[in-house]
C-alpha positions as CSV (number, residue, x, y, z in Angstrom):
1,M,126.3,58.3,105.4
2,I,128.7,60.7,107.6
3,Q,127.4,64.0,105.6
4,L,124.1,62.7,105.9
5,L,125.0,62.6,110.0
6,F,126.5,65.8,109.5
7,V,123.2,67.3,108.2
8,V,121.1,66.0,110.9
9,L,123.1,66.5,113.7
10,L,123.4,70.3,112.2
11,A,119.4,70.4,112.2
12,E,118.7,69.0,115.5
13,A,121.4,71.6,116.8
14,C,119.1,74.0,115.1
15,V,115.9,73.1,116.6
16,A,117.8,72.8,120.3
17,V,118.9,76.6,120.0
18,A,115.8,77.7,118.7
19,L,114.1,76.0,121.8
20,L,116.7,77.4,124.0
21,F,115.9,81.6,123.4
22,K,112.3,83.2,123.1
23,T,112.0,84.1,119.4
24,P,109.5,83.7,116.6
25,L,111.5,80.5,115.7
26,R,110.2,78.8,119.0
27,K,107.0,78.9,118.5
28,L,107.2,77.2,115.4
29,A,109.5,74.7,116.6
30,V,107.1,73.7,119.4
31,L,104.6,73.8,116.7
32,G,106.5,71.6,114.6
33,I,107.0,69.2,117.6
34,D,103.8,69.0,118.8
35,R,102.6,67.6,115.4
36,L,105.4,65.3,115.2
37,K,104.1,63.9,119.0
38,R,100.4,63.9,117.9
39,G,99.9,62.8,115.1
40,R,99.8,58.7,114.6
41,R,101.8,58.6,111.5
42,A,104.1,60.7,112.7
43,S,105.1,59.2,115.9
44,V,105.6,56.0,114.4
45,A,107.9,57.8,111.6
46,V,109.7,58.8,114.4
47,K,110.0,55.9,116.3
48,T,111.0,53.8,113.1
49,V,114.1,56.7,112.2
50,A,115.1,55.7,116.2
51,G,115.2,52.3,115.6
52,V,117.0,52.5,112.4
53,V,119.9,55.2,114.3
54,L,120.1,52.8,117.0
55,A,120.1,49.7,114.9
56,L,123.0,51.6,112.9
57,L,124.6,52.3,116.1
58,A,124.6,49.2,117.3
59,S,125.9,48.2,113.7
60,T,129.0,50.5,114.0
61,L,129.6,49.2,117.3
62,Y,129.9,45.9,116.6
63,S,132.2,47.1,113.6
64,M,134.7,48.6,115.9
65,A,134.5,45.6,118.1
66,E,135.2,43.3,115.1
67,I,138.4,45.7,114.3
68,S,139.4,46.1,118.0
69,G,139.3,41.9,118.5
70,R,141.7,41.8,115.1
71,A,144.1,44.2,116.9
72,A,144.1,41.7,119.6
73,D,144.6,38.7,117.7
74,P,148.0,37.6,117.6
75,D,147.3,35.5,114.7
76,S,147.0,38.9,112.7
77,G,150.4,40.2,113.9
78,G,149.4,42.2,116.9
79,G,148.1,45.3,115.2
80,L,145.7,47.1,113.0
81,T,146.3,47.7,109.0
82,P,145.8,50.8,107.5
83,T,142.8,49.9,106.1
84,D,141.4,48.8,109.6
85,Q,142.7,52.5,111.2
86,V,140.3,54.1,108.5
87,L,137.5,51.8,108.9
88,F,137.7,52.3,112.9
89,S,138.3,56.4,112.7
90,R,135.2,56.0,110.1
91,H,132.6,54.1,112.5
92,L,134.2,56.1,115.7
93,L,133.3,59.2,114.0
94,E,129.7,57.4,112.9
95,A,129.2,56.5,116.3
96,S,129.6,60.1,117.9
97,L,127.7,61.4,115.5
98,M,124.7,59.0,115.9
99,G,125.5,59.6,120.1
100,Y,125.3,63.2,119.5
101,S,122.4,62.8,117.7
102,L,120.7,60.8,120.1
103,F,121.5,63.1,122.6
104,L,120.5,65.9,120.8
105,V,116.8,64.2,120.5
106,L,116.7,63.8,124.0
107,V,117.5,67.1,125.0
108,I,114.9,68.6,122.4
109,D,111.9,66.3,123.8
110,R,113.1,67.7,127.3
111,L,113.3,71.1,126.4
112,H,110.0,70.8,124.2
113,Q,108.5,69.1,127.4
114,Y,109.7,71.8,129.6
115,I,108.6,74.7,127.6
116,R,105.1,73.0,127.2
117,D,104.8,72.9,131.3
118,L,106.3,76.6,131.7
119,R,103.5,77.3,129.5
120,G,100.7,75.3,131.5
121,F,102.1,77.1,134.6
122,K,101.7,80.3,133.0
123,K,98.5,80.0,132.0
124,N,97.4,78.8,135.5
125,L,99.4,81.6,137.1
126,E,97.6,83.9,134.8
127,A,93.8,81.9,136.0
128,V,94.5,82.5,139.2
129,S,95.6,85.8,139.4
130,K,92.3,86.5,137.1
131,H,90.6,85.1,140.0
132,N,92.3,86.6,142.8
133,K,91.8,89.6,141.3
134,M,87.9,89.3,140.9
135,L,88.1,87.8,144.5
136,E,89.7,91.5,145.4
137,E,86.9,93.3,143.3
138,A,84.6,91.9,144.3
139,K,85.9,92.4,148.3
140,L,86.2,95.9,147.6
141,G,82.5,96.0,145.9
142,I,81.3,94.2,148.9
143,S,83.2,97.1,151.0
144,E,82.0,99.9,148.7
145,E,78.0,98.5,149.4
146,R,79.2,98.3,152.8
147,K,80.3,101.4,153.5
148,N,77.3,102.7,151.6
149,Y,74.9,101.0,153.4
150,Q,76.5,102.2,156.6
151,E,76.3,105.7,155.3
152,E,72.8,105.0,154.8
153,I,72.4,104.3,158.2
154,A,74.3,107.2,159.6
155,T,72.0,109.4,157.6
156,L,68.6,107.8,158.8
157,N,69.9,107.3,162.2
158,K,70.4,111.4,161.9
159,E,66.6,111.7,160.2
160,M,65.6,109.7,163.0
161,K,67.3,112.1,165.6
162,K,65.9,115.1,164.1
163,L,62.1,113.4,163.9
164,K,62.4,112.5,167.6
165,L,63.5,115.9,168.3
166,Q,60.2,117.6,166.5
167,V,58.0,114.6,167.7
168,Q,59.4,116.2,171.2
169,E,58.6,119.7,170.4
170,K,55.2,119.2,168.8
171,T,54.5,116.7,172.1
172,E,55.5,119.9,174.1
173,E,53.3,122.1,172.2
174,V,50.4,119.9,172.5
175,H,50.9,119.9,176.4
176,V,51.5,123.7,176.2
177,A,48.0,124.0,174.2
178,E,46.2,121.4,176.6
179,D,47.0,123.7,179.6
180,K,45.8,126.4,178.0
181,A,42.7,124.6,176.7
182,L,42.5,123.8,180.4
183,A,42.9,127.6,181.8
184,I,40.3,128.6,179.1
185,Q,37.5,125.9,180.1
186,K,37.8,126.9,183.5
187,Q,37.9,130.5,182.8
188,S,34.6,129.6,180.7
189,E,33.1,127.7,183.5
190,G,33.7,130.5,186.1
191,L,32.0,132.9,183.5
192,L,29.0,130.7,183.2
193,I,28.8,130.3,187.0
194,E,29.2,134.8,187.0
195,Y,26.3,134.5,184.0
196,D,23.9,132.1,186.0
197,R,24.3,134.4,189.3
198,L,23.9,137.7,187.3
199,L,20.7,136.0,185.7
200,E,19.5,135.1,189.0
201,D,20.2,138.6,190.4
202,N,18.1,140.0,187.4
203,Q,15.1,138.2,187.9
204,H,15.2,139.4,191.6
205,L,15.4,142.7,190.7
206,R,12.3,142.2,188.1
207,I,10.2,140.4,190.8
208,Q,10.9,143.6,192.8
209,L,10.1,146.1,190.5
210,Q,7.0,144.2,189.8
211,S,6.0,144.2,193.5
212,I,6.8,147.9,193.9
213,D,4.6,148.7,190.4
214,L,1.8,146.5,192.1
215,R,2.2,148.7,195.4
216,L,2.3,151.9,193.6
217,S,-1.0,150.7,191.6
218,S,-3.0,150.4,194.7
219,S,-2.4,153.2,196.5
220,S,-3.0,155.6,194.0
């Protein structure tokens, strides 16, 4: 019994040490404990073993209490016999080993739960970090697009200014051309008036020449 308890205690200590340090053995230990906790049969077996250990511990403590009671009984001589001393020492060792075993089981359970919670926190932290990174990238993308839009708007404003200047220049050229056209129109009107006057003068001269010819022909 004592040898079996030593083996169990040593195995539990190895599992606890494996859970304490981040090594490949920790993954194996965590996977093994996960399977023990998830499987129905494994859970029943663990509870059965725990119940047996508690029953053995209670039995050992009861035996120790009986031996102590015999030692306190004045009818038995007021002391422990060598056999009772050996039995008491054996029961004390068994009780200590079983107590340490149960303590290590609780430690292993706590360490396993801590490791699972830590992994969950790490996964949540990674998910939050990825989400924040995506938001930052999206924010940078939006800022870059806004910057591009602002550059395009600035370019369009420059082109609009150039077009306005070109329109003003063309408008001035049109006004100058209109002024020139009006001046030419006035000059042409003056020339037409002068032409009409010359035609009238020519007509008068012809009439005068015809009258002079008539007079000469009549006098001859």
